[in-house]
KOLGU-537479 format. One record per residue: residue number from 0; residue in three letters; x, y, z of N, C-alpha, C in turn. Coordinates in steps of 0.05 Angstrom, whole numbers. Example, Ala and Ser with C-alpha at 12.3 -4.5 7.8 and 13.67 -1.06 7.14 Angstrom:
BEGIN
   i  aa     nX     nY     nZ    caX    caY    caZ     cX     cY     cZ
   0 ALA    264   -114    156    246    -90    156    264    -66    156
   1 SER    257    -45    142    273    -21    143    258      1    157
END
This chain:
BEGIN
   i  aa     nX     nY     nZ    caX    caY    caZ     cX     cY     cZ
   0 MET  -1081   -237    439  -1086   -225    427  -1075   -237    390
   1 ILE  -1098   -235    372  -1081   -236    362  -1060   -242    354
   2 SER  -1060   -212    339  -1028   -195    323  -1022   -158    329
   3 PHE  -1009   -152    323  -1008   -131    325  -1013   -111    317
   4 GLU  -1019   -113    283  -1041   -111    258  -1064   -107    267
   5 THR  -1076   -128    279  -1097   -126    283  -1105   -112    312
   6 VAL  -1098   -115    322  -1097    -78    340  -1102    -71    342
   7 VAL  -1081    -54    324  -1075    -23    315  -1105    -23    298
   8 ASN  -1117    -52    266  -1130    -44    253  -1167    -33    265
   9 LEU  -1163    -46    299  -1191    -46    308  -1182    -18    329
  10 ILE  -1172     -5    330  -1162     22    339  -1163     37    316
  11 GLY  -1159     36    310  -1168     54    275  -1192     52    245
  12 SER  -1208     42    270  -1225     39    260  -1245     49    268
  13 THR  -1238     56    294  -1259     66    323  -1269    100    314
  14 THR  -1292    101    302  -1306    125    303  -1337    112    334
  15 THR  -1343    148    322  -1370    158    343  -1394    156    334
  16 LEU  -1413    170    343  -1434    182    328  -1436    207    327
  17 LYS  -1416    217    341  -1415    251    326  -1395    254    315
  18 GLY  -1377    238    306  -1349    239    283  -1328    237    291
  19 LEU  -1323    223    313  -1297    228    323  -1287    203    306
  20 GLN  -1261    204    299  -1247    187    278  -1217    173    281
  21 VAL  -1211    158    289  -1175    150    302  -1164    138    289
  22 LYS  -1136    144    293  -1114    146    276  -1090    130    285
  23 SER  -1083     97    285  -1064     94    306  -1045     75    284
  24 LYS  -1022     78    289  -1001     65    280   -980     43    308
  25 LEU   -973     25    299   -956     18    321   -933     25    324
  26 ASP   -926     28    354   -895     41    363   -875     29    370
  27 GLU   -857     15    361   -842     10    356   -815      8    376
  28 SER   -820     28    392   -794     42    405   -794     26    422
  29 GLU   -780     31    432   -762     20    467   -763     37    487
  30 TYR   -775     18    512   -781     43    533   -770     29    556
  31 PRO   -763     41    578   -753     28    602   -776     22    607
  32 LYS   -785     -3    620   -796    -17    640   -803    -10    663
  33 VAL   -790      2    677   -797     18    699   -774     37    699
  34 ILE   -794     62    716   -788     79    716   -787     87    752
  35 LEU   -778    101    764   -787     96    802   -789    126    801
  36 ILE   -812    128    823   -819    168    824   -822    162    847
  37 LYS   -802    176    868   -808    183    890   -830    201    893
  38 GLU   -836    185    929   -875    193    938   -874    232    943
  39 PRO   -851    231    949   -860    276    942   -858    273    925
  40 GLU   -857    270    900   -867    276    863   -886    257    856
  41 LEU   -892    240    869   -909    223    866   -940    255    888
  42 LYS   -939    257    891   -967    265    916   -975    293    890
  43 LYS   -946    310    875   -959    331    871   -976    328    841
  44 VAL   -992    295    842  -1000    288    815  -1032    286    831
  45 ASN  -1041    298    804  -1072    305    815  -1089    275    808
  46 LEU  -1080    256    818  -1100    235    809  -1107    217    827
  47 HIS  -1140    212    805  -1160    196    812  -1177    175    801
  48 PRO  -1170    151    829  -1171    132    817  -1198    124    823
  49 TYR  -1207     98    792  -1237     94    793  -1228     64    812
  50 ALA  -1255     64    826  -1262     37    840  -1257      5    843
  51 PHE  -1261     10    822  -1247    -16    799  -1211    -20    789
  52 ASN  -1189    -39    796  -1162    -31    786  -1163     -6    791
  53 ARG  -1152      8    816  -1147     31    820  -1122     27    817
  54 GLU  -1109     16    816  -1066     25    801  -1070     12    770
  55 TRP  -1093      3    756  -1085      9    727  -1100     34    727
  56 ASN  -1131     39    734  -1153     61    720  -1149     85    737
  57 TYR  -1148    106    727  -1145    134    751  -1152    164    719
  58 THR  -1153    171    733  -1156    201    713  -1136    210    732
  59 ILE  -1127    232    711  -1105    255    724  -1112    275    700
  60 LYS  -1121    289    736  -1139    319    729  -1103    339    741
  61 THR  -1117    369    718  -1101    386    724  -1105    407    765
  62 ARG  -1076    414    765  -1090    428    778  -1084    451    778
  63 LYS  -1109    474    802  -1111    501    801  -1092    525    801
  64 LYS  -1093    529    792  -1070    556    804  -1069    574    822
  65 GLN  -1049    567    830  -1044    585    855  -1050    613    859
  66 LYS  -1057    628    874  -1073    659    865  -1034    674    876
  67 SER  -1017    681    874   -996    698    872  -1007    726    890
END
């Protein structure tokens, strides 16, 4: 990585053929390094890991509402 400014500018210059434009800015806030989620809580998340780097790459999908 060259600098945060370079990365933010690269992200901010992203566009698509359909006209999507991205705005980006550096977030200098501090966040906790570790957040522990207990297993029962994690099982409620509708995770769909990708084949490559399953721990890092996944989609979180909404769950269908149960009829009452």
